[in-house]
N, C-alpha and C positions, 0 to 999 in steps of 0.2 A: 610604639605605634601612635599615630595621632588620634586622640579621642575627641569626638565632637563636643565642643564646649557648649555649656548652657547659655553662654552669652551670644551664640551665633544667631543670626536672624531667623533661622529655620527652627529654633528650639520650640517656638510656640506650636509647631506642627504636631508635636507629640502631646499636646494638651489632652488628646483623647485617651491617653494612658492614665488610668485611674490608679493612684498610688495606694488607695485603700479599697481593695477588692474582696474583702472578707465575706461579703454577702454572696458572692458567686463561687465560693470555695467550700469544700467539705473534706475533712481529713478523717480517715478510718484507720484503726490499728487492728491487725489480725494476729492473735496469739498462736504461734506454732508449737508451743510446748518445749522449745529448746532452752537449755541453760545459758547459752551465749546470747547476750543482749542484742548483738548486731544481727543474729540470725533468728532470734525469738520473735521479733515483731516485723511484720511487713506493713509499711506505711503506704496508704493509698490517699492521694491528694487529687480531688476533682476540681478542675479550674475551667470554667466555661465549658467548652466541648472537649477538653483534653483531660485524660486521666493519668496522673503521674504515680508511679510506684517506686518503692525503694529497691525492688529487685528487677533484674533485666527481663524485660517483657519479650522482646524478639532478639534473635541473633544479629547484633549490629554488624553490618557488612557494607563495605564501600561498593558503589556501583562501578561497573566496567565502563571505561570511556570508549565510545565508538566513533568519536570525532577524528577526522583525518588531519592530524597536525602536520604543519610544514608549509613550504612555499606553494602558492597556487599559480605561479607564473614560471616560465622557462627563461633562464638567463643564458645569454650567449657567452658572456665572460664573467664568471662569478668573482674574479679577482678585481674587477673594475668598479670602484665606488660610484661612478657616474651612472652605471646601469641600474643600481638600486635606487638612486635619486630620481631618475627619469621614470621608474616604475610607479612612483608616487605622484610626482609633478608631471603628469602627462600633458600632451598638447590639448586634450579636451578640457583640462582644468585651467591651464595657463592662457589659452586663447581668449576666453572671456575677460581675463585680467588685462591683456593687451588692449582689447577693444574698449573696455571701460576706462582705462587710463587715457587713451587717446580722446575719448568722448569728454572726460572730465577736463582735459587740457583745453579742448575747444570751448567748453562752457566757461571756464575761467577767463579765457582770452576775450570772449564776447561779453564778459561782465562789465556793466556800466561803471565808469569811474576808474578803470584800469589806467595807471600812469603810463606815459609814453616810454619811459626808460625801464619798464618792467622786463624781467627776464622771460616772462611768458611770451613776449612777442618773438622770441628766438626759438620757440618750440617747434620741433620737427617730430612728426608721428613716430612712435617707437615700434619695435617689432619683437618677435619672440627671442631672437639672438641677443638683442640688447638687454631685454628684461632678464634673461638668464645670466648675463654678465653682471647686471645690477645685483642679482641675488648672490653671485659669487663674491662681489665686494662686501655685501652685508655679512656673509659668512667669514670673510677675511677680517672684518672689523671685530667680530666676536673672538677671534684668536689674538690679534694684535689690538689691544684695547687702548684707546686714547680718550681723554676727558671731553674733547670737543671734536666734532666731525671735520672742521676745517683744518685741523692739525694733520690729517692724513695727506693733505696736499701742500703742506708747508715745505719751504726750501731751506729752512733752518737745518744746518748740518747736524745739530744735536738731536733733532726730533723728526727729521724727514723719513718718509717711506717712499722712495722713488718708484717702487713697483706699482703703486696706486696711480700715480700721475701718468703712467704709460697705458693704463687701461681705460680711464674715463676722466673727463675734466670735472672739476668741482661744480661748475655751473650746470653741467648736464646731470650729474648725480643729484643735485638739489632740485632740479626741475622734475626728474623722475620721482623723487620722494614726495614732492609737493602734489603731483598729479596722480600718484598711485591710487587706484580706485578699483572697486570690485562689483558695484551694482550701478544701474542707471537710477539716479535720484528721482527722475520724473515718473518712474514706474513703481516706486516703493509704496506699499500699502500705508494708509493713514489711520486705520482703525485699531491698530495694535496698542498695547501699553507702552509706556516710555521705555521700559527695558527692552521690549521686543523691537521697538523702532530703532533703538541703538544697535541691537544685534543684527538687524537686517542689513546693516552696512557691510557686513562680511559673512553673512549667513551662507550664501551659495558656495563661496570658496571653502568655508569651514566644513560644511556638510559633505562636499565633494571629496575633500582631502581625508576626512575621517572615514568615509566610505572606502577609500583606497587602502587605508590602514587595515580595514577588516577584510578586504577582498584579496590583498596580496599575500597575506599570511594567516594561517589558522593556528591558534595557540595550543599548547599542551594541556593536559587534564586539569592543572591547578591554575586558577586565576584569582586576582585580588581586586577588590573594589574599595575605593577611597576617594577623598577630595584632594584637589590641587588648587593652588592659588597663584595667579599672575599679578605681580605688584602693580597697583594703580591707585594713586591717591587723589586724582582729579575728580571733578564732578561728573558722576555717571550713575544712571538709575540702577545699573546692574551691580554696582560696587558692593562688596560684602566685607564684613569684619570677622575674622577668625583669629583670636588672640594666640592660639596654639601653633599657628603657622608662622614661618619666618617672616613672610611679607606682611601679615596681619590684615592689611587693606588690599583689596584687589578684585579681580574677576575670578569667581569660583567656577571650577569645572569638576564634574564627576568622572572619574577615570576607571576603566577596566583594563588591567595590565596582566601580562603573563607573569606568573610568580617567579619562575626561574630566571628570567632575563630582564624583566622590566619593560618589555615591548608594549607600547601603547596601542591597544587593539580597538578601543571604543572610547568616546568622550561625549559629554553633554555639557553645554554652557548653562549655568544657572541664570534664568531670567525671571524667576518669580512664579506666582500662581498660574500664569497663563501658559506654562510649558505643556507641550503635548506629550503625554506619557502613557504607559500601559496601566492596566487596572490591577489592583491587588485585593486579596481577600480581607485584609485588615484596614485598607484605606489609608495607610500611613504614607506620607510623601517619601520617606526613606525606602519603603518597600517598593513603590512604583519606580523609583530610580534604579533599584537592583534589577527589576524585571525588564526595564527598558534597555539598560546597558547590556544585559546578558540574553536578550531575546533570541538571537541567532544561535546561541549555544545550548539552549534548552533541549531536553529529550535526547541528550547524547552522553550522559554520564559525567559531565564536568563537575568540578567542585569549586564553589564560590567561597572565598575567604573575605570576611568583612568585620568591621569594628562594631561597637555597641550601639552606634547611632542607627545602623541598618538592621541589626539582628532582631528577630522576634519569632516566637514559636509558630505563629500563624504563617509567616512568610516561609520559614523553613519547611513547614508541612506542605505548603503549596508548591514549593520548588521540588521537594522530594516526590510529589505526585507527578511532576514533570521530568522525572528521571534525572534530577540534578542534586548533588550533595552540597551541603553548606557547613561551614565551621566559622564561629565568631565569638567574640566577647559579647555579653548581653547585659542589659540593665535588669535587675531583679524586679523592678516595678513594671516591666512590660506585661501587657495583658496576656494571660495564658501561662505565665511562669509559676512554678510550684511555690506554695506559701512557705515551705520549710527552708527555702534558700534565703529568706529574709532574716532568719535567725543567725546571729553571730556565732562563729565557730572558733575553737582554740587554734592557735598558730600551729601550722604543720599538719592540719587535718583536712579532710575533704567531706563534702556531702554530695550525694549523687541521686538523681531521680530520673526515671525512664518513662517514656510514653510512646509506645509503638516504635517508630523509627527516629525518635528524638531522645537525646540525653542532655540533661542540664546538670552542670557540675559547679560547685563552689569550692575553691581551694584557698586556704589562708597561708600565704608565704610572708612577704613583707607587708602585704595588705590583702584584703579579700578580693579574689578575682572570680567572676562568674562566666562560665563558658556554655555554649550551646552547639551541639553537633548532631548530624544525622547518621553518623557511622562509627563514632568512637564509643568505647566503654570506659569504665573507671580505672583501667589499668595504669600502673605507674611504671616509669622507666628511670634508669639512673643516668644522669648527665654530669659532665664535668663543668665546674664553675671555678672562679678565681680562688674561692676559699676551700675548694675540694670537690668531692662528689656529693650530689644531692638527688633525692627521689622527687620526680616531677610528673604530674599527669601527662599521659601521652598526647592528649588533645591540645594542651598548651604548647608542648614542644613542636607539634605539627603546625600550630597556628603561628608561632614565632618564626618558623622556617619559611612559611609561604605568604605571610601577610605583607611583607615589606616591599612589594613590587612597585607600588606607586611612589613611595618615599625614595626608593632606589632610583626610579626614573627622574624624580625631581632633583635628586642629588647630582645625577649625571648631567642634567640640563643646566645646572648652575655653573658648570666648568667653563663653557665657552659660549656664553649667552649672546645671541644675535640681537635681542632687543636691548634698548638702552633705557636707563632708569628715568630720564627726564623727557621721554617722548611725549609730545603735546597732543597727538591724535591717537585715541585709544585703539581704533581698529587697525592702524598701521603697526602699532606695537604688537597687537594680537597676530598680525600677519608674520612679523618677525619671530614671535613666540612659536607659531606653527612651523616655521622653517626650522627652528631649533629642534622641535620634536620630530620633524621629518628626518633630519640628519641623525638623530639618536636611533630611530627605528632602522635607518639604513645601516648604521654601524652594528646593531644587534643582529640583523639578518646576515651581514657580512661575516660576523664571527660564527654564526650557525652554519653558513655554507663553506667556510674555510676554517674548520676546527684546528688545523695545525698551524694557522697563522698567529704570529705574536704581535701583530699590528695593534698599537694603542689607539685610544680614542682620538687624541690630538693628531697622531700621524694619519689617521683615516680622514679627519676633517681637512688637513692640509692637502692631502692627495686629491680629495674631492674638489677642493677649490681649484687646484691646478688643472684637473680634468675639465671642469666647467669652463675655465678660461681658454683652454686648448680647443674645446669643441665650439664655443660660442663667441669668444672674445676676439677682438682685433686690436693690435697695438696701434696707438696713436702717438704723434709727436707733441710733447708738451709745449704750450705756448711760452715764448720767452718775452719777458718784459724789457722795455727800453729800446 
């Protein structure tokens, strides 16, 4: 799993976590008179408002999920990839893009100093069909990758792709890409921070599409929360540096994905301190991110899996009160964690503390790992490894099984990337990145609705491109030179 690095720009947000909290802690030992040392002493650790005990306080039990998982729309043809795609990119979402693209073209044409030979003088207003054909070409370029866009229209027998030349000319494709726009620049607010001003360039489209991700499908009981990064090395106020991510530099987003499939259900772009988020009991930025992403899933018995940057006893307690389970790795320095877990333990051993509906566990395998859960106990299970069988805490096995959803989605997004590395305008690259995520969600839903189908990811993308062109495209006759 990707652990949040101390070098990340948000690491200072955890400055409220005091690494030396001995003044707020009290440890009591109660002698039970037993000869067995493990049973003879009950250790009670009082930390802030939490009382941790070495014995199980309550019967740890997982909540029953009452959420109605599955599709929330009716499909006429579940075998048709286009129907899934159109359920996300609806006319309500795409019509403003058509209008703003035409508006942007008019603004560029009216711009003073425009040369007489500019291609913009040849602009003709676009429509929904042409824009969907344009999107089909972008998806096609993610499958058939070439180092330069103009190579898709080359007539060199060794490099040519005649299919593209029959769909759209290079001039028209370049004009659409240049004028592609999502908001009216004249109506953009001027009081926001630099990061917010940048995000406003694509905010309406982003919010509308993510809302469709949540509306079309309801996830199963287990969901994972983690960060994702879209590569961007240009100058941008929103740019983040996360050394543990493959891209390292780019636009960071917080994702909530379904654990079993990697379906991207909710997402938030990181824009800094001005982000509008929910409130948490501990006031940590990481906690409010979790509460904002999972707001619509609370009080329904869902289980949130998260890494140590998000986990804290106060957050887990707050979520449990909202009928939501949590499992995650945790930093022993988090406020409210039992003091005993700071002590090093021998390899192969565990230390467990309980507080009402919380369990904190430290296990030393190759290194010390600290876990926090609202429904696990200290039970061990036997698992198969490369070197043989090994006893492992059940909470860690469960965490490893369900936490990788965001990483799985990122891995699948890398296969047929629509966005290009050297894109010069960040919000157009973000648009292509969102198209990539939309296609992934379409494929996941297709597999759920057609469990007997053996269609691969690449086959699905190719079929989707063919259906888009069939529905919206019109064949043209390529111009001949000479």
